[in-house]
C-alpha positions as CSV (number, residue, x, y, z in Angstrom):
1,M,-38.9,-16.6,-82.1
2,T,-35.3,-16.1,-82.6
3,R,-32.9,-18.8,-83.6
4,M,-31.4,-18.6,-80.1
5,A,-34.7,-19.3,-78.4
6,I,-35.4,-22.2,-80.8
7,A,-32.0,-23.7,-80.1
8,A,-32.5,-23.3,-76.4
9,L,-35.9,-25.1,-76.6
10,A,-34.5,-27.9,-78.7
11,L,-31.6,-28.4,-76.2
12,A,-34.0,-28.3,-73.3
13,S,-36.2,-30.9,-74.9
14,L,-33.2,-33.2,-75.6
15,V,-31.9,-32.9,-72.0
16,G,-35.4,-33.3,-70.5
17,G,-35.7,-36.6,-72.5
18,C,-32.7,-38.2,-70.8
19,R,-33.4,-40.8,-68.2
20,L,-31.8,-41.0,-64.8
21,G,-31.9,-44.0,-62.5
22,P,-32.5,-47.7,-63.1
23,E,-34.1,-48.9,-66.3
24,V,-36.4,-51.8,-66.8
25,Q,-33.7,-53.7,-68.7
26,T,-31.2,-53.5,-65.9
27,Y,-33.5,-53.6,-62.9
28,M,-33.5,-57.3,-61.7
29,P,-37.0,-57.4,-60.1
30,A,-38.6,-56.1,-63.3
31,N,-36.9,-58.8,-65.5
32,T,-38.0,-62.0,-63.7
33,P,-41.3,-63.4,-62.7
34,A,-40.0,-64.0,-59.2
35,G,-39.8,-61.2,-56.7
36,V,-36.6,-60.1,-54.9
37,E,-34.5,-62.9,-53.5
38,L,-32.7,-62.2,-50.2
39,T,-30.8,-63.9,-47.5
40,V,-31.9,-63.5,-43.9
41,P,-30.2,-64.7,-40.7
42,V,-32.3,-67.2,-38.8
43,G,-30.7,-68.1,-35.5
44,E,-27.2,-69.3,-36.2
45,E,-28.0,-70.1,-39.9
46,S,-29.5,-68.1,-42.7
47,V,-32.1,-68.8,-45.3
48,T,-32.5,-67.5,-48.9
49,G,-35.8,-67.0,-50.5
50,E,-38.2,-64.9,-52.5
51,L,-39.6,-62.0,-50.4
52,L,-43.4,-62.1,-50.5
53,S,-44.3,-59.5,-47.9
54,V,-42.9,-57.2,-45.2
55,R,-44.8,-56.3,-42.1
56,D,-43.6,-54.4,-39.0
57,T,-40.8,-56.8,-38.0
58,E,-41.8,-59.8,-40.1
59,L,-40.9,-61.1,-43.5
60,I,-42.8,-63.8,-45.4
61,L,-40.5,-65.8,-47.7
62,V,-40.7,-68.7,-50.1
63,I,-37.6,-70.6,-49.0
64,H,-35.1,-71.6,-51.7
65,Q,-31.8,-72.3,-49.8
66,P,-31.1,-74.4,-47.9
67,D,-33.3,-76.8,-49.9
68,P,-36.5,-77.1,-47.8
69,D,-37.0,-80.7,-48.6
70,S,-33.6,-81.9,-47.5
71,A,-33.2,-79.4,-44.6
72,G,-36.6,-80.1,-43.1
73,L,-37.8,-76.5,-43.6
74,P,-41.1,-75.3,-44.8
75,R,-41.2,-73.9,-48.3
76,L,-43.2,-70.9,-47.1
77,A,-42.2,-69.3,-43.7
78,R,-42.2,-66.2,-41.6
79,V,-39.0,-64.8,-40.3
80,L,-38.0,-61.8,-38.2
81,A,-36.6,-59.0,-40.2
82,P,-32.9,-58.3,-39.6
83,R,-32.5,-56.0,-36.6
84,A,-30.0,-54.0,-38.5
85,W,-32.6,-52.8,-41.1
86,S,-33.6,-49.2,-40.6
87,P,-37.2,-48.1,-41.2
88,K,-36.1,-46.8,-44.6
89,Q,-34.7,-50.3,-45.5
90,M,-37.9,-52.0,-44.3
91,E,-39.9,-49.7,-46.6
92,R,-37.6,-50.3,-49.5
93,H,-37.9,-54.0,-49.1
94,R,-41.6,-53.7,-48.7
95,L,-41.8,-52.0,-52.1
96,L,-39.6,-54.7,-53.7
97,S,-41.7,-57.6,-52.3
98,R,-44.1,-59.5,-54.4
99,Y,-47.0,-58.1,-52.3
100,P,-46.0,-54.5,-51.5
101,Q,-49.6,-53.8,-50.4
102,G,-49.4,-56.5,-47.8
103,V,-50.9,-60.0,-47.4
104,S,-54.5,-60.1,-46.2
105,S,-55.6,-63.0,-44.0
106,Q,-57.5,-64.4,-47.0
107,L,-54.4,-64.3,-49.2
108,E,-52.3,-65.7,-46.4
109,A,-54.7,-68.7,-46.2
110,R,-54.6,-69.2,-49.9
111,L,-50.8,-69.1,-50.0
112,A,-50.6,-71.6,-47.1
113,A,-53.0,-73.9,-48.9
114,A,-51.0,-73.6,-52.2
115,Y,-48.0,-74.9,-50.2
116,E,-50.2,-77.6,-48.5
117,M,-50.0,-76.0,-45.1
118,E,-52.6,-75.0,-42.6
119,S,-50.8,-71.7,-41.8
120,I,-47.5,-70.0,-42.5
121,P,-45.1,-71.1,-39.7
122,W,-42.4,-69.0,-38.0
123,L,-38.8,-70.1,-38.4
124,P,-37.0,-70.0,-35.0
C-alpha cells in the first residue's frame, strides 16, 4: 500500500468514528429513571406527568401536576392524545414512553393495583 492509501484509510477511520445525533449524556430520557414527562391538555386545563404508554389516540400518564392529592385527580390516568399530534409525533412519543411495546391487560391491572385503583380511569 502506498502512503496515500494508508493516509486515506486512517482519515476514513477517524471520520467514521465520529458520532452524530444525541448522546446518552445529553439525552434526558436516558439519564433519569423516570420516562418522558409531558404536558397534555385535558378540557380547559392541562396535566403534566410521566408518559407510560401510547395507544391509537390514548396516553397513559402518571400525573405529577397539578398535584393529584390536592386537585382530586387520580395518580394514574388515561387521556386523549392531543389532536394536533401527527402519526409521526405519536410514534415518536410511543418510542419515548416507559412501555414502548404497549401495556397488556395484565400489566395494566398490575399498574392500577400498584396505585390502589381497580382500573385506570379516563380524565374528562
